[in-house]
A tleap script that builds the chain and sets N, CA, C and O, in Angstrom:
source leaprc.protein.ff14SB
mol = sequence {
  NMET ASP LYS ALA THR ALA ARG TRP GLN GLU
  GLU TYR GLY ARG GLN PRO LEU ILE ILE LYS
  ASP GLY ILE ILE ALA GLU TYR LYS GLY SER
  GLU LYS ASP VAL THR ILE PRO LEU GLN ILE
  TRP ASN ILE PRO VAL THR GLY ILE GLY ASP
  GLU VAL PHE LYS ASP LYS ARG LEU THR SER
  ASN THR ILE PRO ASN SER VAL THR SER ILE
  GLY ASN SER ALA PHE ALA GLY ASN GLN LEU
  THR SER ILE ILE ILE PRO ASN TRP GLU ARG
  LYS ARG CYS LEU ALA LEU ILE LEU LYS ALA
  GLY GLY GLY ILE SER LEU PHE PRO LEU PHE
  ASN GLU CGLU
}
set mol.1.N position { 17.323 5.912 4.128 }
set mol.1.CA position { 16.432 4.836 3.725 }
set mol.1.C position { 15.521 4.500 4.907 }
set mol.1.O position { 16.004 4.319 6.025 }
set mol.2.N position { 14.204 4.415 4.671 }
set mol.2.CA position { 13.294 4.098 5.753 }
set mol.2.C position { 13.348 2.604 6.076 }
set mol.2.O position { 13.869 1.815 5.288 }
set mol.3.N position { 12.810 2.218 7.236 }
set mol.3.CA position { 12.885 0.830 7.700 }
set mol.3.C position { 12.206 -0.151 6.748 }
set mol.3.O position { 12.719 -1.249 6.532 }
set mol.4.N position { 11.065 0.222 6.179 }
set mol.4.CA position { 10.362 -0.688 5.273 }
set mol.4.C position { 11.195 -0.974 4.027 }
set mol.4.O position { 11.268 -2.119 3.582 }
set mol.5.N position { 11.818 0.048 3.466 }
set mol.5.CA position { 12.672 -0.143 2.287 }
set mol.5.C position { 13.853 -1.024 2.647 }
set mol.5.O position { 14.190 -1.948 1.907 }
set mol.6.N position { 14.480 -0.747 3.771 }
set mol.6.CA position { 15.640 -1.537 4.191 }
set mol.6.C position { 15.251 -3.000 4.402 }
set mol.6.O position { 16.000 -3.900 4.020 }
set mol.7.N position { 14.090 -3.243 5.004 }
set mol.7.CA position { 13.642 -4.616 5.246 }
set mol.7.C position { 13.421 -5.361 3.943 }
set mol.7.O position { 13.872 -6.496 3.789 }
set mol.8.N position { 12.723 -4.724 2.996 }
set mol.8.CA position { 12.483 -5.380 1.696 }
set mol.8.C position { 13.803 -5.706 1.006 }
set mol.8.O position { 13.984 -6.810 0.493 }
set mol.9.N position { 14.717 -4.750 0.996 }
set mol.9.CA position { 15.982 -4.962 0.294 }
set mol.9.C position { 16.820 -6.033 0.979 }
set mol.9.O position { 17.495 -6.812 0.307 }
set mol.10.N position { 16.786 -6.081 2.307 }
set mol.10.CA position { 17.545 -7.088 3.044 }
set mol.10.C position { 16.961 -8.483 2.832 }
set mol.10.O position { 17.704 -9.432 2.585 }
set mol.11.N position { 15.637 -8.616 2.926 }
set mol.11.CA position { 15.003 -9.919 2.824 }
set mol.11.C position { 14.943 -10.451 1.405 }
set mol.11.O position { 15.065 -11.658 1.196 }
set mol.12.N position { 14.761 -9.592 0.442 }
set mol.12.CA position { 14.536 -10.045 -0.917 }
set mol.12.C position { 15.701 -9.768 -1.862 }
set mol.12.O position { 15.772 -10.353 -2.942 }
set mol.13.N position { 16.608 -8.890 -1.468 }
set mol.13.CA position { 17.720 -8.544 -2.335 }
set mol.13.C position { 17.297 -7.670 -3.493 }
set mol.13.O position { 18.143 -7.122 -4.200 }
set mol.14.N position { 16.024 -7.536 -3.693 }
set mol.14.CA position { 15.467 -6.654 -4.711 }
set mol.14.C position { 14.103 -6.213 -4.210 }
set mol.14.O position { 13.581 -6.775 -3.247 }
set mol.15.N position { 13.548 -5.254 -4.829 }
set mol.15.CA position { 12.277 -4.687 -4.394 }
set mol.15.C position { 11.104 -5.417 -5.061 }
set mol.15.O position { 11.055 -5.490 -6.288 }
set mol.16.N position { 10.154 -5.958 -4.277 }
set mol.16.CA position { 8.983 -6.595 -4.880 }
set mol.16.C position { 7.950 -5.582 -5.380 }
set mol.16.O position { 6.962 -5.957 -6.012 }
set mol.17.N position { 8.182 -4.302 -5.093 }
set mol.17.CA position { 7.302 -3.244 -5.561 }
set mol.17.C position { 7.980 -2.522 -6.721 }
set mol.17.O position { 9.094 -2.018 -6.579 }
set mol.18.N position { 7.313 -2.474 -7.855 }
set mol.18.CA position { 7.847 -1.802 -9.041 }
set mol.18.C position { 7.249 -0.402 -9.089 }
set mol.18.O position { 6.031 -0.238 -9.010 }
set mol.19.N position { 8.103 0.599 -9.217 }
set mol.19.CA position { 7.652 1.990 -9.202 }
set mol.19.C position { 7.948 2.662 -10.538 }
set mol.19.O position { 9.011 2.473 -11.130 }
set mol.20.N position { 6.969 3.457 -10.999 }
set mol.20.CA position { 7.128 4.248 -12.221 }
set mol.20.C position { 6.614 5.649 -11.932 }
set mol.20.O position { 5.444 5.833 -11.596 }
set mol.21.N position { 7.485 6.626 -12.064 }
set mol.21.CA position { 7.118 8.024 -11.822 }
set mol.21.C position { 6.495 8.245 -10.446 }
set mol.21.O position { 5.566 9.040 -10.303 }
set mol.22.N position { 7.003 7.544 -9.436 }
set mol.22.CA position { 6.516 7.717 -8.077 }
set mol.22.C position { 5.294 6.891 -7.730 }
set mol.22.O position { 4.870 6.873 -6.574 }
set mol.23.N position { 4.721 6.209 -8.703 }
set mol.23.CA position { 3.517 5.409 -8.487 }
set mol.23.C position { 3.901 3.922 -8.466 }
set mol.23.O position { 4.603 3.447 -9.358 }
set mol.24.N position { 3.440 3.199 -7.448 }
set mol.24.CA position { 3.675 1.760 -7.442 }
set mol.24.C position { 2.847 1.162 -8.568 }
set mol.24.O position { 1.622 1.278 -8.578 }
set mol.25.N position { 3.527 0.520 -9.522 }
set mol.25.CA position { 2.871 -0.001 -10.715 }
set mol.25.C position { 2.620 -1.500 -10.643 }
set mol.25.O position { 1.744 -2.020 -11.335 }
set mol.26.N position { 3.393 -2.202 -9.801 }
set mol.26.CA position { 3.262 -3.653 -9.747 }
set mol.26.C position { 3.800 -4.174 -8.425 }
set mol.26.O position { 4.764 -3.636 -7.878 }
set mol.27.N position { 3.164 -5.234 -7.914 }
set mol.27.CA position { 3.627 -5.918 -6.712 }
set mol.27.C position { 3.984 -7.345 -7.093 }
set mol.27.O position { 3.127 -8.103 -7.547 }
set mol.28.N position { 5.252 -7.713 -6.910 }
set mol.28.CA position { 5.727 -9.050 -7.270 }
set mol.28.C position { 5.972 -9.919 -6.043 }
set mol.28.O position { 6.518 -11.016 -6.158 }
set mol.29.N position { 5.576 -9.443 -4.883 }
set mol.29.CA position { 5.817 -10.177 -3.652 }
set mol.29.C position { 4.703 -11.146 -3.321 }
set mol.29.O position { 3.704 -11.244 -4.034 }
set mol.30.N position { 4.898 -11.865 -2.215 }
set mol.30.CA position { 3.893 -12.815 -1.744 }
set mol.30.C position { 3.506 -12.561 -0.288 }
set mol.30.O position { 2.710 -13.306 0.285 }
set mol.31.N position { 4.069 -11.509 0.308 }
set mol.31.CA position { 3.730 -11.156 1.690 }
set mol.31.C position { 2.246 -10.816 1.792 }
set mol.31.O position { 1.683 -10.205 0.884 }
set mol.32.N position { 1.616 -11.209 2.889 }
set mol.32.CA position { 0.211 -10.876 3.121 }
set mol.32.C position { 0.059 -9.587 3.927 }
set mol.32.O position { -0.992 -8.946 3.897 }
set mol.33.N position { 1.109 -9.217 4.642 }
set mol.33.CA position { 1.146 -7.979 5.416 }
set mol.33.C position { 2.177 -7.062 4.753 }
set mol.33.O position { 3.383 -7.267 4.893 }
set mol.34.N position { 1.690 -6.055 4.032 }
set mol.34.CA position { 2.571 -5.214 3.227 }
set mol.34.C position { 2.695 -3.818 3.831 }
set mol.34.O position { 1.700 -3.156 4.126 }
set mol.35.N position { 3.936 -3.392 4.004 }
set mol.35.CA position { 4.237 -2.025 4.401 }
set mol.35.C position { 4.871 -1.341 3.202 }
set mol.35.O position { 5.953 -1.724 2.757 }
set mol.36.N position { 4.202 -0.340 2.690 }
set mol.36.CA position { 4.727 0.401 1.546 }
set mol.36.C position { 5.786 1.370 2.060 }
set mol.36.O position { 5.510 2.161 2.962 }
set mol.37.N position { 6.987 1.321 1.502 }
set mol.37.CA position { 8.045 2.215 1.981 }
set mol.37.C position { 7.852 3.649 1.476 }
set mol.37.O position { 7.095 3.890 0.536 }
set mol.38.N position { 8.538 4.580 2.106 }
set mol.38.CA position { 8.513 5.979 1.675 }
set mol.38.C position { 9.184 6.159 0.318 }
set mol.38.O position { 8.804 7.033 -0.462 }
set mol.39.N position { 10.188 5.324 0.042 }
set mol.39.CA position { 10.942 5.411 -1.204 }
set mol.39.C position { 11.235 4.005 -1.715 }
set mol.39.O position { 11.326 3.052 -0.941 }
set mol.40.N position { 11.379 3.895 -3.013 }
set mol.40.CA position { 11.853 2.667 -3.644 }
set mol.40.C position { 13.003 3.086 -4.540 }
set mol.40.O position { 12.814 3.855 -5.483 }
set mol.41.N position { 14.200 2.579 -4.246 }
set mol.41.CA position { 15.414 2.938 -4.984 }
set mol.41.C position { 15.569 4.455 -5.080 }
set mol.41.O position { 15.860 5.003 -6.143 }
set mol.42.N position { 15.364 5.122 -3.927 }
set mol.42.CA position { 15.506 6.577 -3.792 }
set mol.42.C position { 14.464 7.384 -4.554 }
set mol.42.O position { 14.628 8.593 -4.719 }
set mol.43.N position { 13.404 6.749 -5.018 }
set mol.43.CA position { 12.297 7.457 -5.671 }
set mol.43.C position { 11.146 7.517 -4.665 }
set mol.43.O position { 10.666 6.471 -4.228 }
set mol.44.N position { 10.692 8.713 -4.288 }
set mol.44.CA position { 9.586 8.814 -3.334 }
set mol.44.C position { 8.312 8.156 -3.872 }
set mol.44.O position { 7.946 8.339 -5.033 }
set mol.45.N position { 7.653 7.395 -3.015 }
set mol.45.CA position { 6.389 6.748 -3.382 }
set mol.45.C position { 5.265 7.745 -3.130 }
set mol.45.O position { 5.048 8.162 -1.992 }
set mol.46.N position { 4.550 8.129 -4.186 }
set mol.46.CA position { 3.473 9.122 -4.054 }
set mol.46.C position { 2.095 8.550 -4.360 }
set mol.46.O position { 1.086 9.204 -4.098 }
set mol.47.N position { 2.037 7.347 -4.908 }
set mol.47.CA position { 0.740 6.768 -5.230 }
set mol.47.C position { 0.807 5.262 -5.430 }
set mol.47.O position { 1.878 4.662 -5.530 }
set mol.48.N position { -0.380 4.681 -5.484 }
set mol.48.CA position { -0.544 3.246 -5.736 }
set mol.48.C position { -1.385 3.129 -6.995 }
set mol.48.O position { -2.489 3.669 -7.053 }
set mol.49.N position { -0.881 2.435 -7.996 }
set mol.49.CA position { -1.558 2.334 -9.286 }
set mol.49.C position { -2.765 1.411 -9.291 }
set mol.49.O position { -3.044 0.727 -8.306 }
set mol.50.N position { -3.473 1.401 -10.406 }
set mol.50.CA position { -4.647 0.552 -10.597 }
set mol.50.C position { -4.275 -0.925 -10.449 }
set mol.50.O position { -3.287 -1.386 -11.019 }
set mol.51.N position { -5.074 -1.656 -9.680 }
set mol.51.CA position { -4.993 -3.115 -9.543 }
set mol.51.C position { -3.644 -3.652 -9.054 }
set mol.51.O position { -3.356 -4.834 -9.240 }
set mol.52.N position { -2.817 -2.812 -8.438 }
set mol.52.CA position { -1.481 -3.231 -8.002 }
set mol.52.C position { -1.541 -4.412 -7.034 }
set mol.52.O position { -0.776 -5.366 -7.184 }
set mol.53.N position { -2.424 -4.366 -6.056 }
set mol.53.CA position { -2.518 -5.428 -5.062 }
set mol.53.C position { -3.750 -6.309 -5.269 }
set mol.53.O position { -4.114 -7.067 -4.370 }
set mol.54.N position { -4.386 -6.227 -6.406 }
set mol.54.CA position { -5.605 -6.980 -6.679 }
set mol.54.C position { -5.342 -8.481 -6.573 }
set mol.54.O position { -4.405 -9.010 -7.172 }
set mol.55.N position { -6.199 -9.156 -5.790 }
set mol.55.CA position { -6.153 -10.616 -5.623 }
set mol.55.C position { -4.802 -11.135 -5.128 }
set mol.55.O position { -4.379 -12.221 -5.523 }
set mol.56.N position { -4.121 -10.371 -4.265 }
set mol.56.CA position { -2.821 -10.788 -3.729 }
set mol.56.C position { -2.936 -11.399 -2.329 }
set mol.56.O position { -1.924 -11.706 -1.698 }
set mol.57.N position { -4.172 -11.573 -1.846 }
set mol.57.CA position { -4.432 -12.187 -0.545 }
set mol.57.C position { -3.850 -11.391 0.626 }
set mol.57.O position { -3.414 -11.962 1.626 }
set mol.58.N position { -3.851 -10.072 0.483 }
set mol.58.CA position { -3.356 -9.218 1.561 }
set mol.58.C position { -4.308 -9.256 2.753 }
set mol.58.O position { -5.526 -9.340 2.594 }
set mol.59.N position { -3.727 -9.194 3.946 }
set mol.59.CA position { -4.537 -9.080 5.155 }
set mol.59.C position { -4.315 -7.741 5.854 }
set mol.59.O position { -5.185 -7.271 6.587 }
set mol.60.N position { -3.150 -7.125 5.629 }
set mol.60.CA position { -2.934 -5.792 6.195 }
set mol.60.C position { -2.021 -4.990 5.285 }
set mol.60.O position { -1.241 -5.535 4.505 }
set mol.61.N position { -2.147 -3.670 5.411 }
set mol.61.CA position { -1.377 -2.773 4.567 }
set mol.61.C position { -1.081 -1.505 5.343 }
set mol.61.O position { -1.953 -0.955 6.015 }
set mol.62.N position { 0.152 -1.049 5.244 }
set mol.62.CA position { 0.545 0.229 5.832 }
set mol.62.C position { 0.917 1.167 4.695 }
set mol.62.O position { 1.768 0.844 3.867 }
set mol.63.N position { 0.281 2.319 4.659 }
set mol.63.CA position { 0.470 3.295 3.592 }
set mol.63.C position { 1.201 4.500 4.188 }
set mol.63.O position { 0.731 5.064 5.176 }
set mol.64.N position { 2.340 4.909 3.614 }
set mol.64.CA position { 3.084 6.033 4.188 }
set mol.64.C position { 2.450 7.388 3.883 }
set mol.64.O position { 1.581 7.504 3.019 }
set mol.65.N position { 2.899 8.402 4.606 }
set mol.65.CA position { 2.399 9.766 4.420 }
set mol.65.C position { 2.620 10.301 3.015 }
set mol.65.O position { 1.892 11.188 2.569 }
set mol.66.N position { 3.604 9.779 2.321 }
set mol.66.CA position { 3.921 10.289 0.989 }
set mol.66.C position { 2.871 9.921 -0.059 }
set mol.66.O position { 2.813 10.553 -1.114 }
set mol.67.N position { 2.042 8.912 0.211 }
set mol.67.CA position { 1.030 8.471 -0.757 }
set mol.67.C position { -0.171 9.409 -0.713 }
set mol.67.O position { -0.784 9.610 0.335 }
set mol.68.N position { -0.497 9.982 -1.883 }
set mol.68.CA position { -1.639 10.894 -1.968 }
set mol.68.C position { -2.680 10.430 -2.983 }
set mol.68.O position { -3.705 11.086 -3.167 }
set mol.69.N position { -2.416 9.284 -3.652 }
set mol.69.CA position { -3.415 8.753 -4.583 }
set mol.69.C position { -3.392 7.232 -4.558 }
set mol.69.O position { -2.344 6.606 -4.397 }
set mol.70.N position { -4.586 6.653 -4.722 }
set mol.70.CA position { -4.733 5.199 -4.778 }
set mol.70.C position { -5.590 4.888 -5.990 }
set mol.70.O position { -6.700 5.407 -6.113 }
set mol.71.N position { -5.089 4.042 -6.891 }
set mol.71.CA position { -5.767 3.732 -8.142 }
set mol.71.C position { -6.976 2.834 -7.982 }
set mol.71.O position { -7.207 2.250 -6.923 }
set mol.72.N position { -7.744 2.737 -9.063 }
set mol.72.CA position { -8.934 1.892 -9.094 }
set mol.72.C position { -8.565 0.430 -8.861 }
set mol.72.O position { -7.582 -0.069 -9.408 }
set mol.73.N position { -9.358 -0.240 -8.051 }
set mol.73.CA position { -9.208 -1.662 -7.738 }
set mol.73.C position { -7.832 -2.027 -7.202 }
set mol.73.O position { -7.412 -3.177 -7.331 }
set mol.74.N position { -7.122 -1.082 -6.608 }
set mol.74.CA position { -5.775 -1.340 -6.098 }
set mol.74.C position { -5.753 -2.445 -5.050 }
set mol.74.O position { -4.773 -3.184 -4.953 }
set mol.75.N position { -6.819 -2.570 -4.265 }
set mol.75.CA position { -6.865 -3.579 -3.205 }
set mol.75.C position { -8.002 -4.581 -3.395 }
set mol.75.O position { -8.356 -5.290 -2.452 }
set mol.76.N position { -8.568 -4.652 -4.569 }
set mol.76.CA position { -9.706 -5.539 -4.825 }
set mol.76.C position { -9.322 -7.004 -4.614 }
set mol.76.O position { -8.200 -7.412 -4.914 }
set mol.77.N position { -10.262 -7.780 -4.098 }
set mol.77.CA position { -10.066 -9.217 -3.955 }
set mol.77.C position { -9.185 -9.638 -2.798 }
set mol.77.O position { -8.668 -10.755 -2.795 }
set mol.78.N position { -9.001 -8.772 -1.815 }
set mol.78.CA position { -8.193 -9.098 -0.647 }
set mol.78.C position { -9.078 -9.200 0.592 }
set mol.78.O position { -10.260 -8.858 0.554 }
set mol.79.N position { -8.501 -9.668 1.671 }
set mol.79.CA position { -9.205 -9.790 2.950 }
set mol.79.C position { -8.546 -8.884 3.986 }
set mol.79.O position { -8.074 -9.346 5.025 }
set mol.80.N position { -8.523 -7.598 3.687 }
set mol.80.CA position { -7.864 -6.650 4.584 }
set mol.80.C position { -8.594 -6.552 5.920 }
set mol.80.O position { -9.802 -6.321 5.971 }
set mol.81.N position { -7.839 -6.732 6.992 }
set mol.81.CA position { -8.390 -6.573 8.335 }
set mol.81.C position { -7.731 -5.414 9.067 }
set mol.81.O position { -8.194 -5.006 10.132 }
set mol.82.N position { -6.646 -4.879 8.497 }
set mol.82.CA position { -5.947 -3.755 9.108 }
set mol.82.C position { -5.340 -2.885 8.020 }
set mol.82.O position { -4.694 -3.377 7.095 }
set mol.83.N position { -5.558 -1.591 8.148 }
set mol.83.CA position { -4.922 -0.619 7.265 }
set mol.83.C position { -4.406 0.507 8.142 }
set mol.83.O position { -5.163 1.120 8.895 }
set mol.84.N position { -3.121 0.771 8.040 }
set mol.84.CA position { -2.545 1.918 8.742 }
set mol.84.C position { -2.389 2.997 7.689 }
set mol.84.O position { -1.672 2.828 6.702 }
set mol.85.N position { -3.071 4.104 7.913 }
set mol.85.CA position { -3.147 5.145 6.891 }
set mol.85.C position { -2.275 6.338 7.250 }
set mol.85.O position { -1.929 6.543 8.413 }
set mol.86.N position { -1.927 7.122 6.237 }
set mol.86.CA position { -1.140 8.328 6.507 }
set mol.86.C position { -1.982 9.387 7.197 }
set mol.86.O position { -3.172 9.197 7.449 }
set mol.87.N position { -1.345 10.488 7.490 }
set mol.87.CA position { -1.999 11.556 8.230 }
set mol.87.C position { -2.874 12.466 7.383 }
set mol.87.O position { -3.348 13.487 7.883 }
set mol.88.N position { -3.110 12.124 6.086 }
set mol.88.CA position { -4.007 12.969 5.329 }
set mol.88.C position { -5.433 12.692 5.748 }
set mol.88.O position { -5.704 11.731 6.468 }
set mol.89.N position { -6.319 13.512 5.309 }
set mol.89.CA position { -7.695 13.496 5.771 }
set mol.89.C position { -8.296 12.092 5.739 }
set mol.89.O position { -8.317 11.446 4.691 }
set mol.90.N position { -8.779 11.625 6.877 }
set mol.90.CA position { -9.274 10.256 7.022 }
set mol.90.C position { -10.428 9.935 6.064 }
set mol.90.O position { -10.441 8.858 5.469 }
set mol.91.N position { -11.383 10.835 5.903 }
set mol.91.CA position { -12.514 10.562 4.995 }
set mol.91.C position { -12.036 10.386 3.561 }
set mol.91.O position { -12.527 9.515 2.842 }
set mol.92.N position { -11.087 11.206 3.148 }
set mol.92.CA position { -10.554 11.107 1.789 }
set mol.92.C position { -9.853 9.762 1.589 }
set mol.92.O position { -10.015 9.114 0.555 }
set mol.93.N position { -9.082 9.358 2.580 }
set mol.93.CA position { -8.359 8.088 2.500 }
set mol.93.C position { -9.345 6.923 2.449 }
set mol.93.O position { -9.181 6.016 1.633 }
set mol.94.N position { -10.349 6.932 3.292 }
set mol.94.CA position { -11.351 5.871 3.297 }
set mol.94.C position { -12.044 5.789 1.951 }
set mol.94.O position { -12.239 4.695 1.422 }
set mol.95.N position { -12.421 6.939 1.385 }
set mol.95.CA position { -13.077 6.950 0.076 }
set mol.95.C position { -12.166 6.356 -0.993 }
set mol.95.O position { -12.624 5.591 -1.842 }
set mol.96.N position { -10.883 6.700 -0.959 }
set mol.96.CA position { -9.945 6.162 -1.944 }
set mol.96.C position { -9.781 4.656 -1.797 }
set mol.96.O position { -9.738 3.937 -2.796 }
set mol.97.N position { -9.690 4.173 -0.559 }
set mol.97.CA position { -9.510 2.738 -0.347 }
set mol.97.C position { -10.758 1.970 -0.740 }
set mol.97.O position { -10.661 0.899 -1.340 }
set mol.98.N position { -11.930 2.499 -0.410 }
set mol.98.CA position { -13.165 1.835 -0.834 }
set mol.98.C position { -13.262 1.806 -2.357 }
set mol.98.O position { -13.652 0.791 -2.934 }
set mol.99.N position { -12.910 2.912 -3.008 }
set mol.99.CA position { -12.887 2.969 -4.461 }
set mol.99.C position { -11.896 1.947 -5.017 }
set mol.99.O position { -12.106 1.378 -6.088 }
set mol.100.N position { -10.814 1.727 -4.268 }
set mol.100.CA position { -9.769 0.812 -4.705 }
set mol.100.C position { -10.112 -0.649 -4.412 }
set mol.100.O position { -9.288 -1.532 -4.651 }
set mol.101.N position { -11.307 -0.915 -3.902 }
set mol.101.CA position { -11.752 -2.288 -3.710 }
set mol.101.C position { -11.093 -2.995 -2.548 }
set mol.101.O position { -10.712 -4.160 -2.662 }
set mol.102.N position { -10.955 -2.303 -1.429 }
set mol.102.CA position { -10.262 -2.887 -0.291 }
set mol.102.C position { -11.000 -3.994 0.422 }
set mol.102.O position { -10.419 -4.650 1.288 }
set mol.103.N position { -12.255 -4.229 0.095 }
set mol.103.CA position { -13.002 -5.274 0.772 }
set mol.103.C position { -13.236 -4.959 2.236 }
set mol.103.O position { -13.301 -5.863 3.069 }
set mol.104.N position { -13.362 -3.691 2.547 }
set mol.104.CA position { -13.488 -3.265 3.933 }
set mol.104.C position { -14.924 -3.432 4.402 }
set mol.104.O position { -15.857 -2.899 3.801 }
set mol.105.N position { -15.084 -4.185 5.491 }
set mol.105.CA position { -16.424 -4.328 6.038 }
set mol.105.C position { -16.435 -4.263 7.557 }
set mol.105.O position { -17.507 -4.152 8.153 }
set mol.106.N position { -15.283 -4.328 8.197 }
set mol.106.CA position { -15.218 -4.317 9.653 }
set mol.106.C position { -14.684 -2.990 10.160 }
set mol.106.O position { -13.735 -2.446 9.596 }
set mol.107.N position { -15.283 -2.463 11.219 }
set mol.107.CA position { -14.813 -1.254 11.857 }
set mol.107.C position { -14.721 -1.514 13.354 }
set mol.107.O position { -15.582 -2.234 13.859 }
set mol.108.N position { -13.764 -0.997 14.107 }
set mol.108.CA position { -12.751 -0.089 13.589 }
set mol.108.C position { -11.677 -0.856 12.837 }
set mol.108.O position { -11.244 -1.927 13.263 }
set mol.109.N position { -11.266 -0.310 11.743 }
set mol.109.CA position { -10.273 -0.952 10.895 }
set mol.109.C position { -8.976 -0.176 10.876 }
set mol.109.O position { -7.902 -0.744 10.676 }
set mol.110.N position { -9.077 1.130 11.085 }
set mol.110.CA position { -7.915 1.988 10.905 }
set mol.110.C position { -7.105 2.153 12.168 }
set mol.110.O position { -7.637 2.186 13.278 }
set mol.111.N position { -5.819 2.256 11.974 }
set mol.111.CA position { -4.880 2.661 13.004 }
set mol.111.C position { -4.232 3.937 12.494 }
set mol.111.O position { -4.159 4.146 11.283 }
set mol.112.N position { -3.773 4.773 13.369 }
set mol.112.CA position { -3.078 5.973 12.938 }
set mol.112.C position { -1.612 5.830 13.233 }
set mol.112.O position { -1.223 5.243 14.243 }
set mol.113.N position { -0.772 6.383 12.324 }
set mol.113.CA position { 0.675 6.371 12.542 }
set mol.113.C position { 1.016 7.310 13.661 }
set mol.113.O position { 2.187 7.453 14.011 }
savepdb mol mol.pdb
quit
């Protein structure tokens, strides 16, 4: 179990991220700084669904290497000031996050794992 999964399970007793077929389908948490774990209940996280984090007042997000897709408006309506992205191609990741409505306007914004 990765540290992010262990932290969520320890603090909340249940997972605030709902996963379906490897895709995060819903966020039920209230944290403003979200670290997406590599797995949720032993299911690898491979994507973030449409509007999952929309209007959740996020300020930072860490996306693991296992994520290869980000849905439409996944981060719309937030004030993201920091995004830690996986090691996949940076331009592709930026395009996906912009498509997902991350509200990105400040650079440098990215950190690398």
